[in-house]
N, C-alpha and C positions, 0 to 999 in steps of 0.2 A: 364687694367687688367680685365680679364673676371672672373666672379664669378660663379662657378657652384654650383648646389644644393647639390651635394655630398660633396663638400668642406664645405659648410655651416653646414651640419650635423656633420662632423668631428670636426669643430671648436666649435660648441655648446657643444659637449661632453667634450671638453678640457677647457671650460670656468671656471668650478669650480676649476680645477687644477691651472689655471692662478691666480685666486683670492687667493688661498691658497699658492701661490708661490712654486709650486711643479714642474714647467717646467724648461727645460734648456733655456739658453739664445737664442739659435736659434729658439726654439719653441715659446718663448715669442715674438720675433720679427715677426715671421710669423703670429701669432695670432693678434698682434697689427696692422699689415698691413691690414689684412683681416677686422678687426673691423673698421678701418678707412674708408674702401671702401664699407662695407656692412651695411646698416641701420638696417635690421632685426636682425642681429647678435649683432650689437652694442646695440640695445634695450634690447635684452636678457642679455647681459653683464651688463648693468646698473641695470636690475631687480635683478640679482644675487648679485651685489654690495650692493643694498639697503637691501636685506635679510641678507647679511653678517653683515652689520652695526647693524641691529636690534638684531641679535643673539649675537653680541659682547657686546651689552649694557646689556644683561641679566646677572643676578648674577649666579655664578656657584652653582650648587646644590651638596651638600655633603651628602652622605648617612650616616645613623646612624652607630654607632660603631659596632653593631651586625648584620648589613645588610648582610655581606658575609656569616656569620654562618647560619642565617635564610634562605638565598637563597639556600645554599647547603643542608640544612636539608629538604627543600621542594623538591629539586631535587631528593634526596634519597628516599623520601616517595613513596610508590606505587601509581600509578595513580588511583584516585578516579573518576570514570566516572559519570558525571552528566547525569541523564536520560533526553533524548530529548523527548518532547511531541509527535513528529512524530513517534519515535521508540515505544513509549508507545501505540500509536494508532495502529500501524501495528502489535505489538506483542499481545495485549490483546483485543482490541475493534473490530478490523476488523475480526478476526476469529469467533467471536460469531455469527454474522449473517450467515456466511458460515456454521457453525455447525448447526444452526437452520434450514437453508434451506435443509441440508442433512438429518436431522431427519425428517423434514416434507415430503421430497421426499420418504424416506423409509416408513413412516406411510401411505402415500397415496398409494404407491405401494403395501404395505401389504393389505390395505383395498380393493383395486381393485382385487388383485390376490387371496386373502385368500378364498373366496367362491369357486373358482375353485379347489384350492388345498385341502381344508378341507371339501368339500361337502360330505354329507352323502352318502355313497355308496349304490347302489341299492341292496336290500336284496334278492329279487327274481324277476323273469321276469313277474309277474302278474301285477305289477304296470304299468299303461298305460301312465304315464307322461314321454315323451322322454326328454333326456338331450342332448342338442345340444353342442357338444364339440368345434365347430368352432366359438363360439361367440367372439366378439371383447372385449378385456379386458378394453378398454377405452370408450366403448359405454354405456352411462347411461341407455338407454332403454333396451339394452340386459341384463344389470346387474339387473335391476328391474324385468324384466320378468323371469330371472333366479331365483331370490329370491322368486317370487310368485310360480314358479314351485317347488322350494325346499320346501316351506311351505306346498304345497299340498302333496308332497311326505311324509313329516313328519306327516301330519294329517292322511293320508291313512295308514301309518305304525302304528300310534297310534291306529287307529280303528282296524287294523288287529291283533295287539298284545294285546290290552286291551279291546277290544270289543267296545261298543258304548261310553264308558267313555273316555274322553281325557283331559289331564291336560293343554294343550296349549290353549284351548278355541276356536281355529279356526275351529275345527271339527264341532262344533255346528253351526257355521255360514255357513259352506258348506252344512250341511244336510238340512238347511232351504231353500237353493237355488233350 
């Protein structure tokens, strides 16, 4: 008698039913024939028999008198979701750095762009400091030279409107040069 691997898989699925005596006489005879011929299936059958003997030696566990009532009460209660630490991290902790990065990006962008947006407009054409509109917003050198030219314009404006007295203090430094 040739034993096929597919046959062994089918037999192994039926071993628990054989132990529990749930098979017909024809199926029992087929399984017993196979177990006599196949060592690996026979070993698995013996393993199932040992486990069954151990389980039969255990005492039966009886639930308490109110077990069913408590069980159905818990089933009827609305689900109370336990917070998962991963959910907590994704919900509260992870967005904080993202929010900080967004605020920082807005602050840096405003700091770099605001001198170009809110620069003091030229009051008249007599001021000789040219404002170069093609400056790069990300270049620090262009930004610092723009600030220097802006301060010079403010000082000249103060001198033109208030005379020689200037409240910024820079006008006195430029007149000494």
